[in-house]
DSSP file (Angstrom, degrees, kcal/mol; ACC not computed):
  #  RESIDUE AA STRUCTURE BP1 BP2  ACC     N-H-->O    O-->H-N    N-H-->O    O-->H-N    TCO  KAPPA ALPHA  PHI   PSI    X-CA   Y-CA   Z-CA
    1    1 A M              0   0    0      0, 0.0     2,-0.3     0, 0.0    99,-0.0   0.000 360.0 360.0 360.0 135.8   18.2   -1.3  -17.7
    2    2 A K        -     0   0    0      1,-0.0     2,-0.6     3,-0.0     3,-0.2  -0.720 360.0-155.1 -93.2 144.2   18.0   -2.5  -14.1
    3    3 A F        +     0   0    0     -2,-0.3     3,-0.1     1,-0.1    29,-0.1  -0.770  36.9 143.8-120.2  85.6   14.8   -2.7  -12.2
    4    4 A D        +     0   0    0     -2,-0.6    29,-3.2     1,-0.2     2,-0.5   0.665  67.3  45.0 -93.5 -21.1   15.9   -2.5   -8.6
    5    5 A R  E     -a   33   0A   0     27,-0.2    95,-3.4    -3,-0.2    96,-1.1  -0.947  67.8-173.5-133.3 109.3   12.9   -0.5   -7.2
    6    6 A I  E     -ab  34 101A   0     27,-2.9    29,-2.9    -2,-0.5     2,-0.5  -0.915   8.4-156.7-109.0 123.3    9.4   -1.4   -8.3
    7    7 A L  E     -ab  35 102A   0     94,-2.8    96,-3.0    -2,-0.5     2,-0.5  -0.841   7.5-164.5 -99.2 130.3    6.5    0.8   -7.4
    8    8 A I  E     -ab  36 103A   0     27,-3.0    29,-3.4    -2,-0.5     2,-0.6  -0.964  13.7-141.3-116.3 131.2    3.0   -0.7   -7.3
    9    9 A G  E     -a   37   0A   0     94,-2.5    96,-0.4    -2,-0.5     2,-0.4  -0.818  26.6-174.6 -87.5 121.8   -0.2    1.4   -7.2
   10   10 A I        +     0   0    0     27,-3.0    29,-0.4    -2,-0.6    98,-0.0  -0.943  25.3 156.6-122.7 140.9   -2.7   -0.3   -4.9
   11   11 A D        -     0   0    0     -2,-0.4    -1,-0.1     2,-0.2     3,-0.1   0.298  66.7 -95.9-142.8   6.0   -6.3    0.7   -4.3
   12   12 A G  S    S+     0   0    0      1,-0.3     2,-0.1     2,-0.0    -2,-0.1   0.462  82.7 129.7  91.6   0.0   -8.0   -2.5   -3.0
   13   13 A S  S  > S-     0   0    0      1,-0.1     4,-2.0    94,-0.1    -1,-0.3  -0.419  71.8-115.8 -85.8 162.3   -9.3   -3.5   -6.5
   14   14 A D  H  > S+     0   0    0      1,-0.2     4,-2.2     2,-0.2     5,-0.1   0.871 118.3  55.0 -60.8 -36.6   -9.0   -6.8   -8.2
   15   15 A S  H  > S+     0   0    0     92,-0.3     4,-2.3     1,-0.2    -1,-0.2   0.903 107.0  48.9 -65.4 -40.7   -6.9   -5.1  -10.9
   16   16 A A  H  > S+     0   0    0     91,-0.3     4,-2.7     2,-0.2    -1,-0.2   0.870 109.2  53.5 -67.9 -34.8   -4.5   -3.8   -8.3
   17   17 A Q  H  X S+     0   0    0     -4,-2.0     4,-2.5     2,-0.2    -2,-0.2   0.927 109.1  48.5 -64.0 -43.1   -4.2   -7.2   -6.7
   18   18 A A  H  X S+     0   0    0     -4,-2.2     4,-2.4     2,-0.2    -2,-0.2   0.911 112.5  49.1 -60.1 -43.5   -3.3   -8.7  -10.1
   19   19 A A  H  X S+     0   0    0     -4,-2.3     4,-2.7     1,-0.2    -2,-0.2   0.902 110.5  50.6 -63.7 -41.5   -0.7   -5.9  -10.6
   20   20 A A  H  X S+     0   0    0     -4,-2.7     4,-2.9     2,-0.2     5,-0.2   0.928 110.3  49.1 -63.5 -44.9    0.7   -6.6   -7.1
   21   21 A R  H  X S+     0   0    0     -4,-2.5     4,-2.3     1,-0.2    -2,-0.2   0.932 113.2  47.3 -60.9 -44.7    1.0  -10.3   -7.8
   22   22 A W  H  X S+     0   0    0     -4,-2.4     4,-2.2     1,-0.2    -2,-0.2   0.934 115.5  44.7 -62.1 -46.1    2.8   -9.6  -11.1
   23   23 A A  H  X S+     0   0    0     -4,-2.7     4,-3.1     1,-0.2    -2,-0.2   0.879 112.3  51.2 -68.2 -38.6    5.1   -7.1   -9.6
   24   24 A V  H  X S+     0   0    0     -4,-2.9     4,-2.4     2,-0.2    -1,-0.2   0.896 109.6  50.9 -65.9 -38.7    5.9   -9.2   -6.6
   25   25 A D  H  X S+     0   0    0     -4,-2.3     4,-1.8    -5,-0.2    -2,-0.2   0.939 113.5  44.8 -62.2 -46.2    6.7  -12.2   -8.9
   26   26 A L  H  X S+     0   0    0     -4,-2.2     4,-2.3     1,-0.2     5,-0.2   0.922 112.0  52.0 -62.3 -44.7    9.1  -10.0  -10.9
   27   27 A A  H  X>S+     0   0    0     -4,-3.1     4,-2.0     1,-0.2     5,-1.7   0.890 107.9  52.8 -59.5 -38.9   10.7   -8.5   -7.8
   28   28 A G  H  <5S+     0   0    0     -4,-2.4    -1,-0.2     1,-0.2    -2,-0.2   0.895 110.8  46.3 -62.1 -40.1   11.3  -12.0   -6.5
   29   29 A Q  H  <5S+     0   0    0     -4,-1.8    -2,-0.2     1,-0.2    -1,-0.2   0.861 122.5  35.8 -70.4 -34.5   13.1  -13.0   -9.7
   30   30 A L  H  <5S-     0   0    0     -4,-2.3    -2,-0.2    -5,-0.1    -1,-0.2   0.595 103.5-122.4 -96.3 -11.9   15.1   -9.8   -9.8
   31   31 A G  T  <5 +     0   0    0     -4,-2.0    -3,-0.2    -5,-0.2    -4,-0.1   0.817  57.9 160.9  71.3  29.1   15.7   -9.3   -6.0
   32   32 A A      < -     0   0    0     -5,-1.7    44,-0.5    -6,-0.2     2,-0.4  -0.436  43.6-114.7 -86.9 158.7   14.1   -5.9   -6.3
   33   33 A H  E     -ac   5  76A   0    -29,-3.2   -27,-2.9    -2,-0.1     2,-0.4  -0.758  29.6-144.8 -88.1 134.1   12.6   -3.7   -3.6
   34   34 A V  E     -ac   6  77A   0     42,-3.1    44,-1.7    -2,-0.4     2,-0.6  -0.870  11.5-166.4-106.5 134.1    8.9   -3.1   -3.9
   35   35 A M  E     -ac   7  78A   0    -29,-2.9   -27,-3.0    -2,-0.4     2,-0.6  -0.948   8.3-160.8-117.1 108.5    7.1    0.1   -2.9
   36   36 A A  E     -ac   8  79A   0     42,-2.7    44,-3.2    -2,-0.6     2,-0.4  -0.804  13.7-165.0 -91.5 121.4    3.4   -0.4   -2.6
   37   37 A V  E     +ac   9  80A   0    -29,-3.4   -27,-3.0    -2,-0.6     2,-0.4  -0.898  12.8 177.4-116.7 132.9    1.7    3.0   -2.8
   38   38 A H  E     - c   0  81A   0     42,-2.2    44,-1.9    -2,-0.4     2,-0.5  -0.999  11.9-156.8-134.1 133.3   -1.9    3.9   -1.9
   39   39 A G  E     - c   0  82A   0     -2,-0.4    44,-0.2   -29,-0.4    42,-0.1  -0.945   4.3-153.7-113.9 127.6   -3.6    7.3   -2.0
   40   40 A F  E     - c   0  83A   0     42,-3.0    44,-3.8    -2,-0.5     2,-0.1  -0.776  32.6-107.0 -90.4 138.3   -6.6    8.3    0.1
   41   41 A P        -     0   0    0      0, 0.0     2,-0.4     0, 0.0    44,-0.1  -0.398  32.0-116.5 -66.1 141.3   -8.7   11.0   -1.4
   42   42 A R        -     0   0    0     -2,-0.1     6,-0.1     1,-0.1     5,-0.0  -0.635  26.9-119.6 -78.5 130.8   -8.5   14.4    0.3
   43   43 A H    >   -     0   0    0     -2,-0.4     3,-1.3     1,-0.1     8,-0.1  -0.581  19.6-141.0 -69.5 126.6  -11.8   15.4    1.9
   44   44 A P  T 3  S+     0   0    0      0, 0.0    -1,-0.1     0, 0.0    -2,-0.0   0.705  95.6  48.3 -68.4 -18.9  -12.7   18.7    0.2
   45   45 A L  T 3  S+     0   0    0      2,-0.1     2,-0.3     0, 0.0    -2,-0.1   0.455 102.3  72.5 -99.8  -0.3  -14.1   20.4    3.3
   46   46 A L  S <  S-     0   0    0     -3,-1.3     2,-0.1     2,-0.0     0, 0.0  -0.821  75.3-122.9-115.5 153.5  -11.2   19.6    5.6
   47   47 A S     >  -     0   0    0     -2,-0.3     4,-1.8    -5,-0.0     3,-0.2  -0.367  42.1 -83.1 -88.5 173.9   -7.6   20.9    5.9
   48   48 A G  H  > S+     0   0    0      1,-0.2     4,-1.6     2,-0.2     3,-0.3   0.839 120.8  39.2 -44.7 -64.9   -4.4   18.9    5.7
   49   49 A D  H  > S+     0   0    0      1,-0.2     4,-2.1     2,-0.2    -1,-0.2   0.875 113.0  56.9 -61.4 -39.1   -3.9   17.5    9.2
   50   50 A T  H  > S+     0   0    0      1,-0.2     4,-2.7     2,-0.2    -1,-0.2   0.888 104.0  53.5 -58.5 -40.9   -7.5   16.8    9.8
   51   51 A N  H  X S+     0   0    0     -4,-1.8     4,-1.6    -3,-0.3    -1,-0.2   0.910 106.9  52.2 -60.8 -43.2   -7.6   14.6    6.6
   52   52 A D  H  < S+     0   0    0     -4,-1.6     4,-0.4     1,-0.2    -1,-0.2   0.907 112.7  44.0 -61.7 -42.7   -4.6   12.6    8.0
   53   53 A D  H >< S+     0   0    0     -4,-2.1     3,-1.1     1,-0.2     4,-0.4   0.894 108.8  58.4 -67.5 -40.6   -6.4   12.0   11.3
   54   54 A L  H 3< S+     0   0    0     -4,-2.7     4,-0.3     1,-0.3     3,-0.2   0.857 113.5  38.0 -57.7 -36.9   -9.7   11.2    9.5
   55   55 A Y  T 3X S+     0   0    0     -4,-1.6     4,-3.0     1,-0.2    -1,-0.3   0.373  84.7 103.8 -99.1   3.3   -8.1    8.4    7.6
   56   56 A A  H <> S+     0   0    0     -3,-1.1     4,-2.0    -4,-0.4    -1,-0.2   0.911  86.6  40.9 -53.6 -50.2   -5.8    7.0   10.3
   57   57 A E  H  > S+     0   0    0     -4,-0.4     4,-2.5    -3,-0.2     5,-0.2   0.924 115.4  51.2 -67.0 -43.0   -7.9    3.9   11.1
   58   58 A E  H  > S+     0   0    0     -4,-0.3     4,-2.5     1,-0.2    -2,-0.2   0.892 109.3  51.6 -60.5 -39.8   -8.7    3.3    7.4
   59   59 A Q  H  X S+     0   0    0     -4,-3.0     4,-2.5     2,-0.2    -1,-0.2   0.908 109.1  49.8 -64.3 -42.2   -5.0    3.5    6.7
   60   60 A R  H  X S+     0   0    0     -4,-2.0     4,-2.5    -5,-0.2    -2,-0.2   0.928 112.8  46.9 -63.5 -44.7   -4.2    0.9    9.4
   61   61 A E  H  X S+     0   0    0     -4,-2.5     4,-2.2     1,-0.2    -1,-0.2   0.906 113.6  47.8 -62.6 -42.5   -6.9   -1.5    8.1
   62   62 A F  H  X S+     0   0    0     -4,-2.5     4,-2.6    -5,-0.2     5,-0.2   0.896 111.5  51.1 -65.6 -39.5   -5.7   -1.1    4.5
   63   63 A A  H  X S+     0   0    0     -4,-2.5     4,-2.6     2,-0.2     5,-0.3   0.928 110.0  49.2 -64.9 -45.4   -2.1   -1.6    5.6
   64   64 A D  H  X S+     0   0    0     -4,-2.5     4,-1.1     1,-0.2    -1,-0.2   0.925 114.1  45.7 -59.6 -44.5   -2.9   -4.8    7.4
   65   65 A E  H  < S+     0   0    0     -4,-2.2    -2,-0.2     1,-0.2    -1,-0.2   0.910 120.4  37.7 -66.3 -43.6   -4.9   -6.2    4.5
   66   66 A W  H  X S+     0   0    0     -4,-2.6     4,-0.9     1,-0.2    -2,-0.2   0.742 110.3  58.3 -85.7 -22.8   -2.3   -5.3    1.8
   67   67 A C  H  X S+     0   0    0     -4,-2.6     4,-3.3    -5,-0.2     5,-0.3   0.774  92.1  69.7 -78.1 -25.8    0.9   -6.1    3.8
   68   68 A T  H  X S+     0   0    0     -4,-1.1     4,-2.6    -5,-0.3     5,-0.2   0.952 101.6  43.1 -58.4 -52.0    0.0   -9.7    4.4
   69   69 A P  H  > S+     0   0    0      0, 0.0     4,-1.3     0, 0.0    -1,-0.2   0.887 115.8  50.4 -60.5 -37.4    0.4  -10.8    0.8
   70   70 A L  H  X>S+     0   0    0     -4,-0.9     4,-0.9     2,-0.2     5,-0.6   0.935 111.7  47.2 -66.5 -45.3    3.6   -8.8    0.6
   71   71 A E  H ><5S+     0   0    0     -4,-3.3     3,-0.8     1,-0.2    -1,-0.2   0.913 111.5  51.0 -61.3 -43.0    5.0  -10.3    3.8
   72   72 A E  H 3<5S+     0   0    0     -4,-2.6    -1,-0.2    -5,-0.3    -2,-0.2   0.765 101.9  62.5 -67.7 -23.3    4.1  -13.8    2.6
   73   73 A S  H 3<5S-     0   0    0     -4,-1.3    -1,-0.2    -3,-0.3    -2,-0.2   0.781  99.2-135.6 -73.8 -25.7    5.9  -13.2   -0.8
   74   74 A G  T <<5 +     0   0    0     -4,-0.9    -3,-0.1    -3,-0.8     2,-0.1   0.456  56.8 135.2  84.7  -1.5    9.2  -12.8    0.9
   75   75 A V      < -     0   0    0     -5,-0.6     2,-0.5     1,-0.1    -1,-0.3  -0.446  66.5-103.4 -79.1 157.9   10.2   -9.7   -1.1
   76   76 A D  E     +c   33   0A   0    -44,-0.5   -42,-3.1   -49,-0.1     2,-0.3  -0.704  61.0 157.9 -77.4 122.0   11.7   -6.6    0.4
   77   77 A Y  E     -c   34   0A   0     -2,-0.5     2,-0.3   -44,-0.2   -42,-0.2  -0.928  32.7-162.7-145.3 164.9    8.9   -4.1    0.5
   78   78 A E  E     -c   35   0A   0    -44,-1.7   -42,-2.7    -2,-0.3     2,-0.5  -0.978  19.9-133.6-144.7 150.5    7.5   -1.0    2.1
   79   79 A L  E     -c   36   0A   0     -2,-0.3     2,-0.5   -44,-0.2   -42,-0.2  -0.927  19.7-169.7-107.4 127.2    4.0    0.5    2.1
   80   80 A I  E     +c   37   0A   0    -44,-3.2   -42,-2.2    -2,-0.5     2,-0.4  -0.970   8.0 179.1-118.5 120.8    3.7    4.2    1.3
   81   81 A M  E     +c   38   0A   0     -2,-0.5     2,-0.3   -44,-0.2   -42,-0.2  -0.925   4.6 164.2-123.3 148.4    0.3    5.9    1.9
   82   82 A G  E     -c   39   0A   0    -44,-1.9   -42,-3.0    -2,-0.4     2,-0.5  -0.941  35.7-110.6-150.4 171.2   -0.7    9.5    1.4
   83   83 A V  E    S+c   40   0A   0     -2,-0.3     2,-0.3   -44,-0.2   -31,-0.1  -0.944  73.4  51.9-110.3 126.5   -3.7   11.7    1.2
   84   84 A G  S    S-     0   0    0    -44,-3.8    -2,-0.1    -2,-0.5   -41,-0.0  -0.900  96.1 -14.6 144.6-172.1   -4.5   13.2   -2.2
   85   85 A D     >  -     0   0    0     -2,-0.3     4,-2.5     1,-0.2     5,-0.2  -0.440  54.5-142.6 -64.8 122.3   -4.9   12.4   -5.9
   86   86 A P  H  > S+     0   0    0      0, 0.0     4,-2.5     0, 0.0     5,-0.2   0.829  98.6  57.3 -60.7 -30.4   -3.6    8.9   -6.5
   87   87 A R  H  > S+     0   0    0      2,-0.2     4,-2.0     1,-0.2     5,-0.2   0.961 110.7  41.4 -62.7 -50.3   -2.1    9.9   -9.9
   88   88 A D  H  > S+     0   0    0      1,-0.2     4,-2.9     2,-0.2     5,-0.2   0.890 113.8  53.7 -65.0 -39.1    0.0   12.7   -8.4
   89   89 A L  H  X S+     0   0    0     -4,-2.5     4,-2.6     2,-0.2     5,-0.3   0.932 108.4  48.8 -62.0 -46.3    1.0   10.5   -5.4
   90   90 A L  H  X S+     0   0    0     -4,-2.5     4,-2.2     1,-0.2    -1,-0.2   0.935 115.3  44.6 -59.8 -46.0    2.2    7.7   -7.6
   91   91 A L  H  X S+     0   0    0     -4,-2.0     4,-2.0    -5,-0.2    -2,-0.2   0.921 114.2  47.8 -67.1 -43.6    4.3   10.0   -9.8
   92   92 A S  H  X S+     0   0    0     -4,-2.9     4,-2.9     1,-0.2     5,-0.2   0.908 113.3  47.7 -66.3 -40.3    5.7   12.0   -6.9
   93   93 A V  H  X S+     0   0    0     -4,-2.6     4,-2.9    -5,-0.2     6,-0.3   0.898 108.3  56.4 -65.4 -39.4    6.7    8.9   -5.0
   94   94 A A  H  <>S+     0   0    0     -4,-2.2     5,-2.3    -5,-0.3     4,-0.3   0.914 114.0  39.0 -57.8 -43.5    8.3    7.4   -8.1
   95   95 A V  H ><5S+     0   0    0     -4,-2.0     3,-1.0     3,-0.2    -2,-0.2   0.949 118.1  47.3 -70.9 -50.1   10.5   10.5   -8.5
   96   96 A R  H 3<5S+     0   0    0     -4,-2.9    -2,-0.2     1,-0.2    -3,-0.2   0.869 119.6  38.8 -61.9 -38.3   11.3   10.9   -4.8
   97   97 A E  T 3<5S-     0   0    0     -4,-2.9    -1,-0.2    -5,-0.2    -2,-0.2   0.346 107.9-121.3 -96.8   6.6   12.1    7.2   -4.2
   98   98 A H  T < 5 -     0   0    0     -3,-1.0    -3,-0.2    -4,-0.3    -4,-0.1   0.896  38.8-168.5  55.7  45.7   13.9    6.7   -7.5
   99   99 A A      < -     0   0    0     -5,-2.3   -93,-0.2    -6,-0.3    -1,-0.1  -0.310  19.8-156.3 -62.7 147.6   11.6    4.0   -8.8
  100  100 A D  S    S+     0   0    0    -95,-3.4     2,-0.3     1,-0.3   -94,-0.2   0.598  77.2   9.4 -96.1 -17.1   12.8    2.1  -11.9
  101  101 A M  E     -b    6   0A   0    -96,-1.1   -94,-2.8    29,-0.2     2,-0.4  -0.980  61.1-143.6-162.4 147.4    9.3    1.0  -12.9
  102  102 A I  E     -bd   7 132A   0     29,-2.3    31,-2.9    -2,-0.3     2,-0.5  -0.977  15.7-165.9-117.5 133.2    5.6    1.7  -11.9
  103  103 A V  E     +bd   8 133A   0    -96,-3.0   -94,-2.5    -2,-0.4     2,-0.3  -0.982  16.6 163.7-121.2 125.7    3.1   -1.2  -12.1
  104  104 A V  E     - d   0 134A   0     29,-2.4    31,-2.8    -2,-0.5     2,-0.1  -0.939  36.1-109.3-135.2 159.5   -0.6   -0.5  -11.9
  105  105 A G  E     - d   0 135A   0    -96,-0.4    31,-0.2    -2,-0.3    16,-0.2  -0.462  27.4-120.9 -81.8 162.2   -3.8   -2.4  -12.7
  106  106 A N  S    S+     0   0    0     29,-1.9     2,-0.4    -2,-0.1    16,-0.1   0.719  95.7  37.5 -78.3 -20.2   -5.9   -1.4  -15.7
  107  107 A R  S    S-     0   0    0     14,-0.1   -92,-0.3    12,-0.1   -91,-0.3  -0.996  76.2-141.7-133.9 137.6   -9.1   -0.6  -13.7
  108  108 A G        -     0   0    0     -2,-0.4   -94,-0.1     2,-0.1   -93,-0.1  -0.219  29.2-102.7 -87.3-178.5   -9.4    1.1  -10.3
  109  109 A R  S    S+     0   0    0      1,-0.2     3,-0.1   -96,-0.1    -1,-0.1   0.776 103.5  53.4 -74.3 -29.9  -11.6    0.5   -7.4
  110  110 A S     >  -     0   0    0      1,-0.1     4,-1.9     2,-0.0    -1,-0.2  -0.913  52.1-171.0-120.9 111.5  -13.9    3.4   -8.1
  111  111 A P  H  > S+     0   0    0      0, 0.0     4,-2.3     0, 0.0    -1,-0.1   0.817  94.3  60.0 -62.3 -28.6  -15.7    4.1  -11.4
  112  112 A V  H  > S+     0   0    0      2,-0.2     4,-2.6     1,-0.2     5,-0.2   0.932 104.7  47.8 -65.0 -46.0  -16.7    7.4   -9.9
  113  113 A V  H  >>S+     0   0    0      1,-0.2     4,-3.5     2,-0.2     5,-0.7   0.919 111.7  50.5 -61.0 -43.9  -13.0    8.4   -9.5
  114  114 A E  H  X5S+     0   0    0     -4,-1.9     4,-1.5     1,-0.2    -1,-0.2   0.891 111.0  49.0 -62.4 -39.2  -12.3    7.3  -13.0
  115  115 A L  H  <5S+     0   0    0     -4,-2.3    -2,-0.2     2,-0.2    -1,-0.2   0.912 119.5  37.6 -65.0 -42.2  -15.2    9.4  -14.3
  116  116 A M  H  <5S+     0   0    0     -4,-2.6    -2,-0.2    -5,-0.1    -3,-0.2   0.904 135.4  18.4 -77.8 -41.9  -14.1   12.5  -12.4
  117  117 A L  H  <5S-     0   0    0     -4,-3.5    -3,-0.2     1,-0.2    -2,-0.2   0.676 102.8-122.1-104.3 -20.8  -10.3   12.2  -12.7
  118  118 A G     << -     0   0    0     -4,-1.5    -1,-0.2    -5,-0.7     2,-0.2  -0.321  56.8 -30.8  93.0 173.5   -9.8    9.8  -15.6
  119  119 A S     >  -     0   0    0      1,-0.2     4,-2.4    -2,-0.1     5,-0.2  -0.426  45.7-151.3 -67.9 129.7   -7.9    6.6  -15.5
  120  120 A V  H  > S+     0   0    0      2,-0.2     4,-2.9    -2,-0.2     5,-0.3   0.923  99.5  50.8 -63.2 -44.7   -5.1    6.5  -13.1
  121  121 A A  H  > S+     0   0    0      1,-0.2     4,-2.4     2,-0.2    -1,-0.2   0.926 111.9  47.2 -60.2 -44.8   -3.3    3.9  -15.3
  122  122 A G  H  > S+     0   0    0      2,-0.2     4,-1.4     1,-0.2    -1,-0.2   0.926 114.1  46.5 -63.8 -45.0   -3.7    6.1  -18.4
  123  123 A Y  H  X S+     0   0    0     -4,-2.4     4,-1.3     1,-0.2     3,-0.3   0.942 114.7  46.2 -62.1 -48.1   -2.6    9.3  -16.6
  124  124 A V  H  X S+     0   0    0     -4,-2.9     4,-1.7     1,-0.2     3,-0.3   0.883 109.3  54.8 -64.9 -38.0    0.4    7.7  -15.1
  125  125 A S  H  < S+     0   0    0     -4,-2.4    -1,-0.2    -5,-0.3    -2,-0.2   0.817 112.4  44.6 -65.6 -28.3    1.5    5.9  -18.3
  126  126 A H  H  < S+     0   0    0     -4,-1.4    -1,-0.2    -3,-0.3    -2,-0.2   0.672 123.7  31.9 -89.0 -16.4    1.5    9.3  -20.1
  127  127 A H  H  < S+     0   0    0     -4,-1.3    -2,-0.2    -3,-0.3    -3,-0.2   0.440  85.9 117.8-119.3  -2.1    3.3   11.3  -17.4
  128  128 A S     <  -     0   0    0     -4,-1.7     4,-0.1    -5,-0.2   -37,-0.0  -0.421  53.2-150.6 -74.8 140.7    5.7    8.9  -15.8
  129  129 A P  S    S+     0   0    0      0, 0.0    -1,-0.1     0, 0.0     3,-0.0   0.515  84.5  48.8 -82.4  -4.1    9.4    9.5  -16.0
  130  130 A V  S    S-     0   0    0      1,-0.1   -29,-0.2     0, 0.0   -30,-0.1  -0.846 105.2 -72.5-129.6 164.6   10.0    5.7  -15.8
  131  131 A P        -     0   0    0      0, 0.0   -29,-2.3     0, 0.0     2,-0.4  -0.260  46.2-151.1 -58.5 144.9    8.5    2.7  -17.6
  132  132 A V  E     -d  102   0A   0    -31,-0.2     2,-0.5    -7,-0.1   -29,-0.2  -0.972   7.0-160.4-121.6 131.7    4.9    1.8  -16.7
  133  133 A V  E     -d  103   0A   0    -31,-2.9   -29,-2.4    -2,-0.4     2,-0.6  -0.956   5.7-159.5-110.7 125.7    3.4   -1.7  -16.8
  134  134 A I  E     -d  104   0A   0     -2,-0.5     2,-0.5   -31,-0.2   -29,-0.2  -0.920   9.8-154.8-106.5 114.8   -0.4   -1.9  -16.9
  135  135 A V  E     -d  105   0A   0    -31,-2.8   -29,-1.9    -2,-0.6     2,-0.3  -0.768   5.6-146.9 -94.0 127.2   -1.6   -5.3  -15.7
  136  136 A R              0   0    0     -2,-0.5   -31,-0.0   -31,-0.2    -2,-0.0  -0.668 360.0 360.0 -90.9 147.1   -5.0   -6.4  -17.0
  137  137 A T              0   0    0     -2,-0.3    -1,-0.1  -119,-0.0    -2,-0.0   0.442 360.0 360.0 -86.4 360.0   -7.3   -8.6  -14.8
């Protein structure tokens, strides 16, 4: 199996940073394209477009922070951000963008999200149409 398109789930956690380093290293060895994906939670009291505007500045800051290590790595990459459940976003982007692999950290940034939604890594590993690598910190 070829791994030309590697999707990384990023959320700002130490675990996601470890997953990104692992995936970038692999992508560099394989000459693969990296898709770094981050999902912002949808505000329950606001409708679609309002959510996007609400997070615009946060998205820019997050992109600046996370793109620097990707740029410095020299791999071919893109940052994909969306609003909604990060589990669903990772899986939908994997299908839409024809990812060959998903790489996620074993622990997310928010224990509250894990308590409410369950582990993103666990969910993705059980529902993904492609191989999933879970990187431990």
